[in-house]
N, C-alpha and C positions, 0 to 999 in steps of 0.2 A: 373323700376324708384323707388325711395324712394320719399317719400311724406315727405316735408320737414316741414310740421306742425306738424308732429309725433315726440316726444320727445323719446329718447332710456328710455327702461322700467328701466334700473338696473344703470343709471349714472344720480349722480343728481348735482355734484360739478365740476365746471370746475375750473383749474388753470392758470392764464395770467402771463406770461413771458414777460417781454420787458424794454427797457431803460427807468430810472428814469431821464435820461436829456432831452425829448423832453419837447417843450411848449405845453400848450394845445391848440394852434390853430395849431399844426403842422399838416402834411398831416398823419403822423403815428398816432397822438394820435385821429385823425377824424376817422380812419380807425378802431381802438383799440375800441372806442365809438360805431361804427355801429356794430361790432361783438358782443360786449359785451349786446347791447341793443337788438340784436336778440334774443341772448343767452337765456337773463333775460326773452324776450316775449314768448320762447319756454318752459319754467320752469326750466331751471338749475340757480341754487346757482353759484356766482363766487367766485373764493378765489383770493387776490392780496397780495401783500407785505406790502400794507398801505401807500406807499410811493408816491411820487410825478410822471411825466411824464404819461407812459404807466399804472402803477398802477392807479393814479387819476382816468384816460381816461375810464378804465374798470367799476372802482365804479361808474362814471356818468353814462356810458351808460348802466350799469346794473340797476341804478334808474331808470334812461329814461325809461327802458322797464318792469318796476315794479316789478324789482326781489329785490333777497337780496346778501349782499357780506359779505365775511369772509376776515378779515384783520388781517395776520400774521406778528406782529412786534418784535422788539427790542431796546433798546437802546445802542446806539454805544459809546465806551470810545473816548475823544476828540482826540487820535491818527487817528482815522478812518478816511478814504474820503467815508464816508457813508451818503446817504440822511437823514437816517432815517424816522421817521413817520412824514408824511403831514396831518397838521391839516386841509385842504381842502378837504381830503380826506374822505368823510364821510360813512365809512364800517358799518355794523349792529353788527356786531359780532368781538371783537377784540381778538385774542390768543397771549398771550406774549411770547417773547422766548428769553433766555438769553444772545445768540450770534449770528453770521451771519450763522454758519453751522446749528445749530438748527432750525435757522430759515427757512434755506433752506428744511431741512427734514421734517419741519412743513408742507410747500409749499407742498410738495411731497407727503405727508401723506394726506392733506386735499383734494388735487386733485384727481380725477378719472381717469380724461384725462389733457392731457395739452396743451394749445395752446401758442406757442413761437413765438414773434413778434420779430422786430430787436430791438438791443441793445448790450451794450459793454461785459465787462468782467463777470458782475455778470450774464447777461442773458445767456452767454456762459456756465458757472458753472450751472447753474440751468438745461439747456439744456442737459450738458455732463452728469449729476448726473440722470436725469430722462432716459436718451439714455442708459446708462448702466445698471440702475435697469430692463430697459423693456426687455436687453438682457437676465439678470441674472433668470428673472422671464418669461420667453417667453412662450406664450401659457396661460397664467394667468398674463399678464401685463397691464400697465396702457399705452395707448398709446401716440404718441403727433402727433399733427397738427401742422406744419410747415406753417406760412402766409408769403408769398410773394416769388415772383419770384428768389429774390436773393439768397434763399434757395439751388435753382437749384444747383447753382456753387459752395457753399459751399459742400453739399452733394458729388457733383464731383469730388471735391478735395480730401476728404476724401475716397472715392472709389479709386481713382486714386493712392493714397501716403500712406494711411493707412491698417491695415490689417482688414478689415472690414468682420465680418462672413455674412453668409444668412440671417439669424435669424434679424440681427441688421439691415438689408434692408427691413425688413417687418414691423416694429413697427410704422411707421412714415406715414405721407401723408401730401403732400403739395400742399396747395389752397391758391387763390387770392381773395376770395369773402366771406362775412358773410355766405351766401347760401352754399357755399364749406364747410366752417366748419360745419355747421348743418348735412348736408349730409354725411361728415366723421365721424361725432362722431356715428350717425344710423347704418354707413356701417361697422364701428369698432366694435361695440356692435355683429351686425349680425356675422360678420367673427370670432370673439371670442366664439360666441355660437356654429358654425357649425366646430370649429376646423381650420378654414382657415382663412389666412393672407394674402391678395392680396393686392401687392403695387400698388398703382396708381400713375400714372404721372399726371402734372396739365396740363390744357387749361386754354383759356381765360375766360371761364366761370365756374371754379373751378376745378372740377375732371373729368376722364375719365380713363379708362382702356387702 
């Protein structure tokens, strides 16, 4: 059993991906808040896009847990359907980027592990880039934590319809609780240290083999 009070030794920053269009009192935002709070309490620094929705919930949760937040921002041009920086997202450190692609790359660079919540095409692009990079650098990769049962259907569709390699199946874990996130991070670090990449399926209480 993994002691959930223990923080991963070599992982300091956790990037959060998810919808910018969810309200602060939505079930999704409340889940993000609780996950971020637990991560901060465990000693992790959170990284998000500095916007509203899931991003602001991640910052608020981290602050409630006594943690720090890095916000990755950019100023969009007038033709973009982009939420931009949220003045209510009170992150500690701002990293300014020039465009959406640079912002995504900065999020991927600053995070040592990624937690993906529900979202739209922006979240899909972040998830896809993170998943692709994990395959390219398999064995030295930055793992993904997919939060929520809905990911099972998405991954199932990928497996049944796309040409997914063995390595690509081993770089993520699906969880549905804050404790599951903490457990997954520690397990990922242990697997990487041992050269093992055991894929875990989700159960009601988080994770199991």
